[in-house]
N, CA and C of each residue as an Amber inpcrd file, in Angstrom:
protein
   543
 117.3650000  69.8710000 105.8250000 116.4950000  70.9970000 106.0830000
 115.1070000  70.5250000 106.5100000 114.5520000  69.5680000 105.7530000
 113.2060000  69.0750000 106.0350000 113.1710000  68.4070000 107.4020000
 114.1640000  67.5880000 107.6930000 114.1810000  66.8930000 108.9880000
 114.3490000  67.8820000 110.1330000 115.0980000  68.9530000 109.9160000
 115.2830000  69.9750000 110.9590000 113.9630000  70.7030000 111.2100000
 113.2980000  71.1190000 110.1430000 112.0040000  71.7910000 110.3040000
 110.9810000  70.8810000 110.9780000 110.9840000  69.6130000 110.5910000
 110.0570000  68.6540000 111.1770000 110.3330000  68.4820000 112.6720000
 111.6010000  68.3580000 113.0160000 111.9660000  68.0840000 114.4110000
 111.9780000  69.3360000 115.2870000 112.4600000  70.4440000 114.7470000
 112.6890000  71.6410000 115.5530000 111.6030000  72.7000000 115.4230000
 110.8680000  72.6670000 114.3190000 109.8900000  73.7150000 114.0670000
 110.5520000  74.9310000 113.4500000 109.7350000  75.8080000 112.9040000
 110.2350000  76.9930000 112.2030000 111.0500000  77.9030000 113.1160000
 110.5590000  78.1300000 114.3050000 111.2050000  79.0850000 115.2170000
 112.6140000  78.6680000 115.6130000 112.9010000  77.3720000 115.5930000
 114.2100000  76.8890000 116.0330000 115.0810000  76.4110000 114.8810000
 114.6680000  76.7110000 113.6610000 115.4620000  76.3380000 112.4930000
 116.2980000  77.5370000 112.0820000 117.5940000  77.3710000 112.1750000
 118.5310000  78.4370000 111.8230000 119.5850000  77.8790000 110.8790000
 120.3510000  78.7680000 110.2720000 121.4270000  78.3290000 109.3830000
 122.4040000  77.4450000 110.1460000 122.6810000  77.7820000 111.3820000
 123.6150000  76.9900000 112.1900000 123.0810000  75.5770000 112.4100000
 121.8050000  75.4660000 112.7700000 121.2040000  74.1540000 113.0440000
 121.1260000  73.3280000 111.7560000 120.7320000  73.9530000 110.6490000
 120.6480000  73.2440000 109.3710000 122.0390000  72.7900000 108.9330000
 123.0220000  73.6780000 109.0470000 124.3910000  73.3300000 108.6550000
 124.9220000  72.1880000 109.5100000 124.6590000  72.2510000 110.7970000
 125.1050000  71.1870000 111.6910000 124.4780000  69.8450000 111.2930000
 123.1970000  69.8440000 110.9910000 122.5180000  68.6150000 110.5770000
 123.0700000  68.0830000 109.2540000 123.4900000  68.9980000 108.3730000
 124.0240000  68.6050000 107.0680000 125.5110000  68.2830000 107.1300000
 126.1390000  68.5990000 108.2560000 127.5640000  68.3390000 108.3920000
 128.4400000  69.3090000 107.6130000 127.9600000  70.5440000 107.4830000
 128.7260000  71.5740000 106.7750000 128.8280000  72.8200000 107.6500000
 129.6880000  73.7330000 107.2470000 129.8210000  75.0070000 107.9600000
 128.6430000  75.9100000 107.6040000 128.1660000  76.7390000 108.5440000
 127.0340000  77.6340000 108.2520000 127.2500000  78.5300000 107.0390000
 128.4940000  78.8920000 106.7740000 128.7830000  79.7520000 105.6260000
 128.3950000  79.1150000 104.3020000 128.3560000  77.7900000 104.2580000
 127.9720000  77.0880000 103.0360000 126.5450000  77.4610000 102.6420000
 125.6950000  77.6010000 103.6280000 124.3040000  77.9660000 103.3440000
 124.2430000  79.3390000 102.6870000 124.9960000  80.2890000 103.2310000
 124.9740000  81.6390000 102.6870000 125.7170000  81.7300000 101.3590000
 126.6180000  80.7840000 101.0900000 127.3010000  80.7260000  99.8110000
 126.3120000  80.3230000  98.7160000 125.4610000  79.3530000  99.0110000
 124.5160000  78.8440000  98.0230000 123.1900000  79.6000000  97.9980000
 122.8500000  80.2280000  99.0930000 121.5850000  80.9580000  99.1890000
 121.8770000  82.3370000  99.7430000 121.1680000  83.2980000  99.2710000
 121.3700000  84.6740000  99.6900000 121.1540000  84.8640000 101.1910000
 120.2200000  84.0710000 101.7220000 119.8520000  84.2230000 103.1290000
 119.1810000  82.9400000 103.6010000 118.8860000  82.8750000 104.8710000
 118.1370000  81.7430000 105.3990000 116.7470000  81.7070000 104.7670000
 116.1750000  82.8780000 104.5270000 114.8700000  82.9400000 103.8620000
 114.9510000  82.3630000 102.4520000 116.0650000  82.5960000 101.7690000
 116.2640000  82.0170000 100.4440000 116.3260000  80.4990000 100.4930000
 117.0000000  79.9670000 101.4990000 117.0600000  78.5190000 101.6840000
 115.6680000  77.9620000 101.9710000 114.9300000  78.6240000 102.8440000
 113.5780000  78.1700000 103.1690000 112.6690000  78.2020000 101.9440000
 112.7520000  79.2650000 101.1550000 111.9250000  79.3680000  99.9430000
 112.2860000  78.2560000  98.9600000 113.5760000  77.9830000  98.7910000
 114.0040000  76.9060000  97.8950000 113.5330000  75.5480000  98.4210000
 113.5890000  75.3570000  99.7250000 113.1210000  74.1030000 100.3230000
 111.6230000  73.9430000 100.1150000 110.8640000  75.0130000 100.2730000
 109.4140000  74.9380000 100.0560000 109.0970000  74.6420000  98.5970000
 109.8510000  75.2490000  97.6800000 109.6670000  74.9420000  96.2600000
 109.9030000  73.4530000  96.0030000 110.9780000  72.9090000  96.5710000
 111.3220000  71.4990000  96.3530000 110.2750000  70.5700000  96.9620000
 109.8460000  70.8610000  98.1830000 108.8370000  70.0330000  98.8460000
 107.5230000  70.0690000  98.0600000 107.1610000  71.2430000  97.5620000
 105.9230000  71.3640000  96.7900000 106.0180000  70.5940000  95.4810000
 107.1530000  70.6750000  94.8110000 107.3110000  69.9350000  93.5490000
 107.1810000  68.4350000  93.7880000 107.7750000  67.9450000  94.8660000
 107.6550000  66.5230000  95.2030000 106.2010000  66.1680000  95.5220000
 105.5310000  67.0340000  96.2530000 104.1170000  66.8130000  96.5920000
 103.2690000  66.7670000  95.3290000 103.4630000  67.7240000  94.4420000
 102.6790000  67.7620000  93.2120000 102.9480000  66.5230000  92.3550000
 104.1990000  66.0770000  92.3070000 104.5140000  64.8520000  91.5650000
 103.7620000  63.6610000  92.1430000 103.7600000  63.5400000  93.4800000
 103.0280000  62.4240000  94.1080000 101.5360000  62.5170000  93.8170000
 100.9870000  63.7250000  93.8590000  99.5610000  63.8980000  93.6010000
  99.2200000  63.6340000  92.1420000 100.1040000  64.0340000  91.2170000
  99.8590000  63.7450000  89.7940000  99.7770000  62.2390000  89.5640000
 100.6960000  61.5070000  90.1600000 100.6850000  60.0490000  90.0330000
  99.4220000  59.4820000  90.6690000  99.0640000  59.9970000  91.8360000
  97.8810000  59.4940000  92.5450000  96.5960000  59.7520000  91.7630000
  96.5170000  60.8770000  91.1110000  95.2900000  61.2550000  90.4160000
  95.2320000  60.7760000  88.9710000  96.3400000  60.2440000  88.4780000
  96.3750000  59.7850000  87.0880000  95.3670000  58.6590000  86.8890000
  94.6520000  58.7320000  85.8140000  93.6740000  57.6880000  85.4920000
  94.2160000  56.8690000  84.3220000  95.4680000  56.4500000  84.4620000
  96.1720000  55.7160000  83.4230000  96.2300000  54.2450000  83.8120000
  95.7160000  53.3520000  82.9740000  95.7540000  51.9250000  83.3090000
  97.1690000  51.4250000  83.6240000  98.1950000  52.0510000  83.0480000
  99.5750000  51.6460000  83.3310000  99.9390000  51.9060000  84.7840000
  99.2710000  52.8650000  85.4140000  99.5470000  53.1920000  86.8130000
  98.8060000  52.2850000  87.7870000  97.9350000  51.4290000  87.2870000
  97.1170000  50.5790000  88.1540000  97.9430000  49.5400000  88.9100000
  99.2210000  49.3530000  88.5470000 100.0720000  48.3960000  89.2660000
 100.1770000  48.7840000  90.7410000 100.0840000  50.0640000  91.0200000
 100.1380000  50.5520000  92.4050000  98.7530000  50.6740000  93.0190000
  97.7530000  50.1140000  92.3730000  96.3920000  50.1630000  92.8840000
  95.5750000  51.2040000  92.1510000  94.2620000  51.1980000  92.3820000
  93.3930000  52.1880000  91.7410000  93.7290000  53.5950000  92.2330000
  93.3240000  54.5940000  91.4740000  93.6800000  55.9700000  91.8270000
  93.1800000  56.3460000  93.2150000  92.0510000  55.7840000  93.6250000
  91.5240000  56.1280000  94.9560000  92.4930000  55.6850000  96.0500000
  93.0650000  54.4960000  95.9190000  94.0390000  54.0120000  96.9140000
  95.3260000  54.8260000  96.8400000  95.7200000  55.1870000  95.6170000
  96.9350000  56.0110000  95.4700000  96.7220000  57.3860000  96.0780000
  95.5170000  57.9410000  95.9220000  95.2180000  59.2570000  96.4930000
  95.2750000  59.2080000  98.0120000  94.6610000  58.2110000  98.6070000
  94.6980000  58.0780000 100.0760000  96.1460000  57.9400000 100.5460000
  96.9380000  57.1090000  99.8580000  98.3370000  56.9110000 100.2430000
  99.1300000  58.2110000 100.1050000  98.8970000  58.9640000  99.0450000
  99.6200000  60.2210000  98.8450000  99.2480000  61.2340000  99.9220000
  97.9720000  61.3350000 100.2340000  97.5530000  62.2810000 101.2830000
  98.1130000  61.8450000 102.6210000  98.0820000  60.5590000 102.9100000
  98.6420000  60.0560000 104.1700000 100.1440000  60.3980000 104.2530000
 100.8560000  60.2190000 103.1510000 102.2910000  60.5320000 103.1190000
 102.5190000  62.0020000 103.4630000 101.7070000  62.8700000 102.8920000
 101.8690000  64.3100000 103.1390000 101.5060000  64.6790000 104.5730000
 100.4090000  64.1470000 105.0520000  99.9130000  64.5290000 106.3780000
 100.7860000  63.9520000 107.4930000 101.2550000  62.7290000 107.3090000
 101.9970000  62.0550000 108.3720000 103.5170000  62.1640000 108.2200000
 104.0020000  62.6210000 107.0850000 105.4350000  62.6300000 106.8230000
 106.1290000  63.9260000 107.2100000 107.4420000  63.8460000 107.2400000
 108.2750000  64.9980000 107.5970000 108.1210000  66.1310000 106.5900000
 107.9660000  65.8060000 105.3050000 107.8510000  66.8460000 104.2850000
 106.5870000  67.6820000 104.4970000 105.4800000  67.0250000 104.8310000
 104.2450000  67.7630000 105.0870000 104.3660000  68.6550000 106.3050000
 104.9980000  68.1250000 107.3420000 105.2250000  68.9080000 108.5560000
 106.1100000  70.1160000 108.2590000 107.1800000  69.8910000 107.4970000
 108.0990000  70.9840000 107.1560000 107.3970000  72.0360000 106.3030000
 106.5870000  71.5870000 105.3330000 105.8570000  72.5300000 104.4810000
 104.9080000  73.3860000 105.3090000 104.2360000  72.7660000 106.2600000
 103.3380000  73.5190000 107.1230000 104.1260000  74.5280000 107.9630000
 105.2510000  74.1050000 108.5110000 106.0980000  75.0180000 109.2970000
 106.5160000  76.2260000 108.4590000 106.9200000  75.9710000 107.2150000
 107.3450000  77.0720000 106.3560000 106.1750000  77.9650000 105.9750000
 105.0200000  77.3770000 105.7390000 103.8480000  78.1580000 105.3770000
 103.4490000  79.0820000 106.5250000 103.4420000  78.5480000 107.7290000
 103.1080000  79.3670000 108.8990000 104.1850000  80.4230000 109.1270000
 105.4410000  80.0290000 108.9750000 106.5490000  80.9640000 109.1690000
 106.6340000  82.0430000 108.1040000 105.9520000  81.8460000 106.9920000
 106.0150000  82.8010000 105.8910000 105.5070000  84.1840000 106.2840000
 104.7370000  84.2440000 107.3290000 104.2000000  85.5430000 107.7710000
 105.3160000  86.5280000 108.1190000 106.4510000  86.0110000 108.5480000
 107.5500000  86.8790000 108.9760000 108.6240000  87.0630000 107.9130000
 108.4320000  86.4840000 106.7420000 109.4340000  86.5540000 105.6850000
 108.7910000  86.8290000 104.3360000 109.0090000  88.0160000 103.7750000
 108.4220000  88.3040000 102.4630000 108.8570000  87.3040000 101.3800000
 110.1010000  86.8840000 101.3980000 110.5900000  85.9490000 100.3890000
 109.9150000  84.5790000 100.5390000 109.7960000  84.1150000 101.7670000
 109.1360000  82.8430000 102.0130000 107.6340000  82.9550000 101.7460000
 107.0280000  84.1010000 102.0750000 105.5980000  84.3110000 101.8050000
 105.3230000  84.2480000 100.3040000 106.2070000  84.8350000  99.5160000
 106.0560000  84.7740000  98.0580000 106.1200000  83.3250000  97.5760000
 107.0680000  82.5580000  98.1070000 107.1890000  81.1390000  97.7310000
 105.9470000  80.3680000  98.1730000 105.4390000  80.6480000  99.3630000
 104.2530000  79.9480000  99.8670000 103.0430000  80.2390000  98.9870000
 102.8490000  81.4960000  98.6120000 101.7210000  81.8570000  97.7370000
 101.8670000  81.1940000  96.3620000 103.0720000  81.2640000  95.8180000
 103.3280000  80.6760000  94.4980000 103.0390000  79.1660000  94.5160000
 103.4900000  78.4960000  95.5610000 103.2980000  77.0500000  95.6440000
 101.8520000  76.6730000  95.9450000 101.1640000  77.4870000  96.7150000
  99.7390000  77.2490000  96.9430000  98.9840000  77.4110000  95.6320000
  99.3220000  78.4500000  94.8600000  98.6880000  78.6520000  93.5580000
  98.9320000  77.4570000  92.6360000 100.1550000  76.9360000  92.6330000
 100.4720000  75.7650000  91.7960000  99.6180000  74.5690000  92.2200000
  99.4560000  74.3800000  93.5210000  98.6590000  73.2570000  94.0220000
  97.1940000  73.4070000  93.6170000  96.6620000  74.5990000  93.7980000
  95.2600000  74.8500000  93.4410000  95.0580000  74.6580000  91.9420000
  95.9890000  75.1460000  91.1360000  95.8710000  74.9890000  89.6800000
  95.8470000  73.5150000  89.2740000  96.7070000  72.6960000  89.8880000
  96.7460000  71.2830000  89.5480000  95.4310000  70.5940000  89.9210000
  94.9270000  70.8590000  91.1200000  93.6830000  70.2300000  91.5580000
  92.5090000  70.7530000  90.7300000  92.4930000  72.0310000  90.4010000
  91.4190000  72.5900000  89.5740000  91.4150000  71.9410000  88.1970000
  92.5900000  71.7170000  87.6320000  92.6670000  71.0670000  86.3220000
  92.1150000  69.6490000  86.4070000  92.4700000  68.9200000  87.4750000
  91.9490000  67.5630000  87.6520000  90.4340000  67.5840000  87.7920000
  89.9270000  68.4360000  88.6680000  88.4720000  68.5010000  88.9030000
  87.7380000  68.9320000  87.6450000  88.2600000  69.9420000  86.9660000
  87.6240000  70.4140000  85.7380000  87.5750000  69.3340000  84.6760000
  88.6800000  68.5960000  84.5170000  88.7160000  67.5260000  83.5140000
  87.7660000  66.3960000  83.8900000  87.7440000  66.0220000  85.1670000
  86.8570000  64.9380000  85.6060000  85.3950000  65.3200000  85.3950000
  85.0390000  66.5480000  85.7180000  83.6610000  66.9960000  85.5220000
  83.3080000  67.0590000  84.0350000  84.2260000  67.5970000  83.2350000
  83.9740000  67.7140000  81.7950000  83.8670000  66.3410000  81.1350000
  84.7690000  65.4250000  81.5110000  84.7390000  64.0690000  80.9360000
  83.4260000  63.3680000  81.2570000  82.8620000  63.6710000  82.4120000
  81.6030000  63.0440000  82.8220000  80.3840000  63.8040000  82.3010000
  80.6320000  64.9480000  81.6490000  79.5180000  65.7370000  81.1400000
  78.7140000  66.3970000  82.2470000  79.3650000  66.6710000  83.3710000
  78.6890000  67.2610000  84.5220000  78.9370000  68.7650000  84.5340000
  77.8870000  69.5130000  84.7190000  78.0150000  70.9520000  84.8970000
  77.9240000  71.2340000  86.3860000  78.9600000  71.8050000  86.9320000
  79.0120000  72.0620000  88.3660000  78.5090000  73.4730000  88.6730000
  77.7610000  73.6260000  89.7580000  77.3060000  74.9700000  90.1320000
  78.4470000  75.8280000  90.6810000  79.5710000  75.2060000  90.9830000
  80.7470000  75.9530000  91.4430000  81.9100000  75.6430000  90.5110000
  82.8340000  76.5610000  90.4320000  83.9660000  76.3840000  89.5230000
  84.9420000  75.3330000  90.0510000  85.6850000  74.7530000  89.1420000
  86.7190000  73.7850000  89.5230000  87.7580000  74.4670000  90.4070000
  88.0200000  75.7480000  90.1740000  88.9900000  76.4730000  91.0020000
  88.4900000  76.5930000  92.4420000  87.2060000  76.8640000  92.6250000
  86.6610000  76.9450000  93.9810000  86.7300000  75.5780000  94.6670000
  86.4170000  74.5180000  93.9340000  86.5450000  73.1710000  94.4990000
  87.9960000  72.9390000  94.9330000  88.9410000  73.3480000  94.0920000
  90.3620000  73.1740000  94.4000000  90.7750000  74.0020000  95.6150000
  90.2460000  75.2090000  95.7360000  90.5780000  76.0400000  96.9000000
  90.0540000  75.4140000  98.1870000  88.8500000  74.8580000  98.1330000
  88.3010000  74.1770000  99.3050000  89.1460000  72.9440000  99.6300000
  89.5370000  72.1990000  98.6080000  90.3700000  71.0150000  98.8250000
  91.7100000  71.4050000  99.4460000  92.3300000  72.4780000  98.9500000
  93.6100000  72.9320000  99.5060000  93.4420000  73.3690000 100.9570000
  92.3510000  74.0420000 101.2560000  92.0860000  74.4520000 102.6340000
  91.9250000  73.2440000 103.5440000  91.2020000  72.2510000 103.0580000
  91.0190000  71.0230000 103.8410000  92.3470000  70.3080000 104.0360000
  93.1480000  70.2650000 102.9930000  94.4460000  69.6060000 103.0600000
  95.3350000  70.2810000 104.1050000  95.3730000  71.6170000 104.0740000
  96.1590000  72.3410000 105.0850000  95.6080000  72.0740000 106.4820000
  94.2930000  71.9950000 106.5770000  93.6770000  71.6830000 107.8650000
  94.0890000  70.3170000 108.3780000  94.1620000  69.3300000 107.4800000
  94.6220000  67.9970000 107.8850000  96.0480000  68.0520000 108.4070000
  96.8920000  68.8430000 107.7500000  98.2750000  68.9750000 108.2120000
  98.3300000  69.6450000 109.5850000  97.4770000  70.6370000 109.8110000
  97.4280000  71.2770000 111.1310000  96.9770000  70.2660000 112.1800000
  95.9340000  69.5040000 111.8900000  95.4620000  68.4840000 112.8350000
  96.5950000  67.5130000 113.1700000  97.2850000  67.0330000 112.1490000
  98.3790000  66.0800000 112.3750000  99.4890000  66.7130000 113.2050000
  99.8230000  67.9570000 112.8940000 100.8800000  68.6680000 113.6200000
 100.5330000  68.8060000 115.1070000  99.2550000  68.9710000 115.3880000
  98.8150000  69.1420000 116.7730000  98.5050000  67.8190000 117.4600000
  98.7100000  66.7170000 116.7290000  98.5200000  65.4020000 117.3200000
  97.0810000  64.9310000 117.3800000  96.2020000  65.5700000 116.6350000
  94.7990000  65.1350000 116.6270000  94.6650000  63.9400000 115.6960000
  94.0550000  62.8640000 116.1510000  93.8790000  61.6880000 115.2820000
  93.0240000  62.0380000 114.0590000  93.4280000  61.5110000 112.9150000
  92.7310000  61.7780000 111.6640000  92.4490000  60.4490000 110.9840000
  91.2150000  60.2700000 110.5150000  90.8680000  59.0880000 109.7340000
  90.8740000  59.5060000 108.2690000  92.0440000  59.4160000 107.6460000
  92.2020000  59.8840000 106.2710000  91.2930000  59.1170000 105.3200000
  91.1260000  57.8190000 105.5420000  90.2550000  57.0330000 104.6720000
  88.8300000  57.5880000 104.6860000  88.3240000  57.9110000 105.8660000
  86.9590000  58.4290000 105.9770000  86.8380000  59.8260000 105.3710000
  87.8890000  60.5990000 105.4560000  87.8530000  61.9520000 104.9080000
  87.9080000  61.9250000 103.3890000  88.7300000  61.0470000 102.8400000
  88.9200000  60.9940000 101.3980000  87.7980000  60.2160000 100.7010000
  87.1290000  59.3260000 101.4210000  86.0930000  58.4780000 100.8190000
  85.0380000  59.2650000 100.0350000  84.4870000  60.3600000 100.5540000
  83.4920000  61.0930000  99.7490000  84.0550000  61.5850000  98.4120000
  85.3290000  61.9720000  98.3820000  85.9390000  62.3900000  97.1170000
  86.0570000  61.2160000  96.1580000  86.4520000  60.0860000  96.7110000
  86.5900000  58.8740000  95.8980000  85.2440000  58.4930000  95.3020000
  84.2020000  58.5300000  96.1190000  82.8640000  58.1890000  95.6390000
  82.4310000  59.1690000  94.5480000  82.6200000  60.4680000  94.7870000
  82.2190000  61.4740000  93.8060000  82.9570000  61.2880000  92.5010000
  84.2890000  61.2960000  92.5440000  85.0440000  61.2250000  91.2990000
  85.0520000  59.8220000  90.7190000  84.8970000  58.8100000  91.5530000
  84.7630000  57.4330000  91.0430000  83.4780000  57.2740000  90.2520000
  82.4130000  57.9030000  90.7330000  81.1430000  57.8140000  90.0110000
  81.2140000  58.6090000  88.7200000  82.0080000  59.6710000  88.7010000
  82.1740000  60.4240000  87.4730000  82.9220000  59.5940000  86.4330000
  83.9370000  58.8190000  86.9070000  84.6960000  57.9740000  85.9850000
  83.8140000  56.8930000  85.3760000  82.8040000  56.4590000  86.1190000
  81.9620000  55.3590000  85.6610000  80.9480000  55.8020000  84.6100000
  80.7350000  57.1050000  84.4810000  79.7180000  57.5800000  83.5340000
  80.2470000  57.6460000  82.1200000
């Protein structure tokens, strides 16, 4: 499903095309999912869960996780994976396509809320641990971050070059300095 969305885009992803790519009959999709929209919503849920897992690992400030590098390097790698990978492309396709599907729109909103909640919790904890009082809420910071993240995916989808290191560096400096306090 993800590879089909990445390669074909939302408009050209159908049960027939997905079934063909999976090597199954189209009826299998409708057997397991109520509709193509149900399959898309389930795929978006799965892609989001994988994304959140990668981000949790990237943002963890656990010395045991340092084997994969400091959190700043893990964060850049996780964002690069999302922006440049098939899963990020597929998620963007489904998010844009959600306008025409109430079921997919519900999944897109639910998954966006989950993403914002995770980032808000990270930002809130980092600010609180550093004893910093922010003039804006952690949720607003998370909403801006989610908007920027979606923007990066749009840029990548349209083939615009992105310097992820330069974009993420200010966040690393901000939250790195908070960790040092």
